[in-house]
C-alpha positions in Angstrom: 2.3 -3.4 -3.6 2.1 -2.9 -7.4 -0.6 -4.3 -9.6 0.6 -7.4 -11.3 2.9 -8.5 -8.6 0.6 -11.1 -7.0 -0.3 -12.8 -10.3 3.4 -12.9 -11.2 4.3 -14.5 -7.9 1.5 -17.0 -8.2 2.6 -18.0 -11.7 6.2 -18.3 -10.5 5.1 -20.7 -7.7 3.4 -22.9 -10.3 6.4 -22.9 -12.6 8.7 -23.7 -9.7 6.6 -26.6 -8.5 6.5 -28.0 -12.0 10.2 -27.6 -12.5 11.0 -29.2 -9.2 9.2 -32.4 -10.1 7.9 -32.5 -6.6 4.8 -34.6 -7.4 6.0 -37.5 -5.4 3.8 -36.3 -2.5 4.6 -35.5 1.1 6.2 -38.9 1.5 8.6 -38.5 -1.4 12.3 -38.7 -0.9 14.7 -35.8 -1.0 16.0 -36.9 -4.4 12.5 -36.9 -6.0 13.0 -33.3 -7.0 16.0 -33.9 -9.3 19.7 -32.9 -9.1 20.8 -31.1 -5.9 21.6 -27.8 -7.5 18.4 -27.5 -9.5 16.3 -28.6 -6.5 18.0 -25.9 -4.4 17.3 -23.2 -6.9 13.6 -24.3 -7.1 13.2 -24.4 -3.4 14.9 -20.9 -3.1 12.3 -19.6 -5.6 9.5 -21.1 -3.7 10.8 -19.8 -0.4 11.0 -16.2 -1.8 7.5 -16.4 -3.3 5.8 -17.8 -0.2 7.7 -15.4 2.0 6.5 -12.5 -0.1 2.9 -13.6 0.0 3.1 -14.1 3.8 4.6 -10.7 4.3 2.0 -9.0 2.0 -0.6 -10.6 4.3 1.1 -9.6 7.6 -1.7 -7.1 8.3 -4.8 -8.3 6.4 -7.2 -6.4 8.6 -5.3 -3.2 8.1 -4.9 -3.7 4.4 -8.0 -5.7 3.3 -7.4 -4.6 -0.3 -4.1 -6.6 -0.4 -5.8 -9.6 1.2 -8.6 -9.6 -1.4 -6.0 -9.1 -4.2 -4.1 -12.1 -3.0 -7.2 -14.3 -2.7 -8.5 -13.2 -6.1 -5.1 -13.5 -7.7 -5.0 -17.3 -7.4 -2.7 -17.6 -4.4 -4.9 -20.1 -2.6 -4.7 -22.5 -5.5 -1.0 -21.9 -5.8 -0.1 -22.4 -2.1 -2.3 -25.5 -1.5 -0.2 -28.0 -3.6 2.9 -27.0 -1.7 1.3 -28.4 1.5 1.2 -31.9 0.2 3.7 -32.2 -2.7 6.9 -31.2 -1.2 9.2 -33.8 0.4 8.8 -34.2 4.2 12.5 -34.8 4.9 14.1 -31.6 3.6 14.2 -28.7 6.0 14.1 -26.1 3.3 11.0 -27.7 1.8 9.4 -27.8 5.2 10.1 -24.1 5.7 8.2 -23.5 2.5 5.3 -25.5 3.9 5.4 -23.4 7.0 5.4 -20.1 5.1 2.7 -21.3 2.7 0.3 -22.3 5.5 1.2 -19.1 7.4 0.2 -17.1 4.4 -3.1 -18.9 4.3 -3.7 -18.4 8.0 -3.0 -14.7 7.6 -5.4 -14.6 4.8 -8.1 -16.2 6.9 -8.0 -13.2 9.3 -9.9 -11.3 6.6 -13.6 -12.2 6.8 -14.2 -11.8 3.0 -11.2 -14.0 2.2 -12.5 -16.9 4.4 -15.0 -17.5 1.6 -12.2 -17.9 -0.9 -10.4 -20.4 1.4 -13.6 -22.4 2.3 -14.9 -22.7 -1.3 -11.6 -23.7 -2.8 -12.1 -27.3 -3.8 -8.7 -28.5 -2.5 -7.6 -26.2 0.3 -9.6 -27.4 3.3 -9.2 -31.1 2.5 -5.5 -30.7 2.3 -5.4 -28.7 5.6 -7.5 -31.3 7.3 -5.2 -34.0 6.2 -2.3 -32.2 7.8 -4.1 -32.2 11.1 -5.3 -35.8 10.8 -1.7 -37.0 10.1 -0.1 -34.6 12.6 0.6 -37.4 15.1 2.5 -39.7 12.7 6.2 -40.1 13.1 8.3 -37.5 11.2 11.9 -37.7 9.9 14.5 -36.8 12.5 15.0 -33.1 12.9 11.8 -32.0 11.3 9.2 -32.1 14.1 9.6 -28.4 14.9 8.4 -27.6 11.4 5.4 -29.8 11.6 4.5 -28.4 15.0 4.5 -24.9 13.4 2.4 -26.2 10.5 -0.1 -27.7 12.9 -0.3 -24.5 14.9 -1.0 -22.5 11.7 -3.7 -24.9 10.5 -5.5 -25.0 13.9 -5.5 -21.2 13.9 -6.9 -21.0 10.4 -9.7 -23.4 11.2 -10.5 -21.4 14.3 -10.8 -18.3 12.1 -13.1 -20.1 9.7 -15.5 -21.5 12.3 -16.2 -18.1 13.7 -18.6 -17.8 10.7 -21.6 -20.1 10.6 -21.5 -20.2 6.9 -18.2 -22.3 6.9 -18.7 -24.5 9.9 -20.3 -27.3 8.0 -17.7 -27.0 5.3 -14.9 -27.4 7.9 -16.7 -30.5 9.3 -17.4 -32.0 5.8 -13.8 -31.7 4.7 -12.4 -33.5 7.8 -11.3 -30.4 9.7 -13.3 -31.2 12.8 -12.0 -34.8 12.8 -8.4 -33.5 12.7 -9.0 -31.0 15.5 -10.6 -33.7 17.7 -7.6 -36.0 17.1 -5.2 -33.4 18.3 -7.0 -33.0 21.6 -5.8 -36.5 22.6 -2.2 -35.8 21.5 -0.1 -35.4 24.6 3.0 -34.7 22.6 1.5 -31.7 20.8 3.3 -28.4 21.0 1.9 -26.4 23.9 1.0 -23.6 21.5 -1.1 -26.0 19.6 -2.9 -27.1 22.8 -3.5 -23.5 23.7 -4.9 -22.8 20.2 -7.2 -25.8 20.4 -8.5 -24.6 23.8 -9.3 -21.2 22.4 
């Protein structure tokens, strides 16, 4: 990767989120983001940016320099709002959420980057909320996206709690509550169940 790419991608994510007017929250309607054409362009931009960050982090242990650059470049703060501000009934928006949380999960594979995730003031509370609300009914045709999101969040928390320094933070932000709630969810994706058991 080239120096300057990560800050540029992070800035573009922020601009796209603002342009998309997606501040209605996860329960917002598909129309909340404005005209169809503009919304599509904004979602396309977000998809490309999140996909790039996820791919940059595909081997965080093999390229810890990239992982650190992503963490220090503001990616955590840029990705976190996407997890709660995009509409929950638009497949392309949900694919962005999947890519965003996948990028964060990949980032958590690097020990030094766990600190950046754990100390971000918004990231863990938002991730915990995703787990706590995982069992709520979802719009038709979207459950597979939410199953993937849940799997990625469980994996991320599993990576964090390997380190004693962040266990209390996971508990304090609701992560433990969310994980326990999933244990009683019979409808959970079998991959989620396996991740919980590990």
